[in-house]
C-alpha positions, 0 to 999 in steps of 0.5 A: 665636452659634447659632442655636438660640438662642432669642429673649429679648424682653420688653414693660414697658407702662404709663402714667407712674409706674406701675411700669415702671421698678421692676421693670426694675430688679427685673429687672436686679438678677434678671438680674445682667448682665455686660454691659449697655447701656441706652437711658435718654434720662429718665435714670432708671438711674443704679443700674444703669449708668455714664452715657455721654453722647455716641455717640462715647465708647459706640463707643469704650468699647463697642470697648475692653471687647471680651468683657469685662464692661461696663454701660453708659447713654447718657443723651442730651443736649439738641439730640440727635436722638433718633432718629438717636442711637438707631439708632446705639446699636441698632447698637452693641448689635447689633456687640458682642452676647452683652449684655442691652439695655434701651430706654426711652421707646419712642414717641420713637424707633418708631410703629406703622408706623416702627421705625429699621432697627437697632432691627428688627434686633435685634428681629427677630436680636438672638437670632442675637447672644445679645441679651436685651432689654427695651423700656418705653413707656407707650402701646402703640397708639403704638410699633412692632408688629413689637417687641410681635409679637415679645415673648416676655414682657410685663409690663403695668401700669395705663394710661390709654387705653380703646385701650391697655387694648384693645391689652393685653388682646390682647397678654396675652390677658387679660379687658380688664376685667383689664387696666382694673382694674389699679391703683398706688397710693401707700402710706405710704413707698411704692407698691403695684403691681399688674400682669400678665405674659404668657409668650408661649411658654407662653400662661400669663399671671401676676397681678404685686402689687410692693410698693415701701418704703423699703427696696426693692421686694418682689414676688409673681408668681401664676399668674391664676386668674380669679374664679368668675362667679357662678351664674346663678340657678335657675329655678323650673319654673312648674306645668301651668296657673300664669300 
C-alpha cells in the first residue's frame, strides 16, 4: 500500500449498554466492507459476519479468500487465553490487509501501559496495510493509550466514572460538563442514545443522537454549538456619595 494512505482509526467509548454496539453496527452498514474481521468476545455481531471459533479456521479461511472478500468474526470459546488469541487475530488482520478490523472490549486484552505487539502494530502502522480500525471499550482509563492517541475519530457515550469523563473530555476537546451529561435512556420499544463525536483531523466536535425502535436505528449528527452563557447582570452605577 502507498505510504500516502490516510489513517482510519475510530474509538467507540461508553459504559455497558450506552450505545457503542448500535453505533458500530450503523458504521459498518455505512462502510459496507467487503473484507471484515471482528474480534467478538461477547458474540454480539451475528448480523455482520460469519462466526469462527478456532484460530486455525480463521487463518485457513482468510488465506483461502486471498484478495477476495470475506466477513468473519472470531468468537473465543471458554478457556481461551484472550490476550494470546487477540494477538493472533491482529496478526491475521494485518497480514491480510485491505480490510476493516473491529476490536471489541479492548480492556480485556490491553491496558494503559500495555498493548499486544500485533495490536500496537495495527494502530501505529495499519494505514500502510490498508486497515480501517474500529475499537471499543467501556472505560477509556483501562485501555491502551497508543490506540486513543492515534484515533482519527472518537465517539463517546454515557460514562459511569468521573475519571473516564475527564479522560474523554480531554480526548474530544470538549467541556467535561458536556461529556458528563451524555445519557442513554430506554424508550417504549427502544432507546434514545446521546453521544459526541470528535474528528481529530479537522478538530470538529459533533453531537450524536441515535433513536432505536423496532424498525431499526436512526442517527442524527450535527456540529456542536456551545450554549450561550447566561449574561452577567449589569452593574448599576452608584451615585457619588451613595452608601
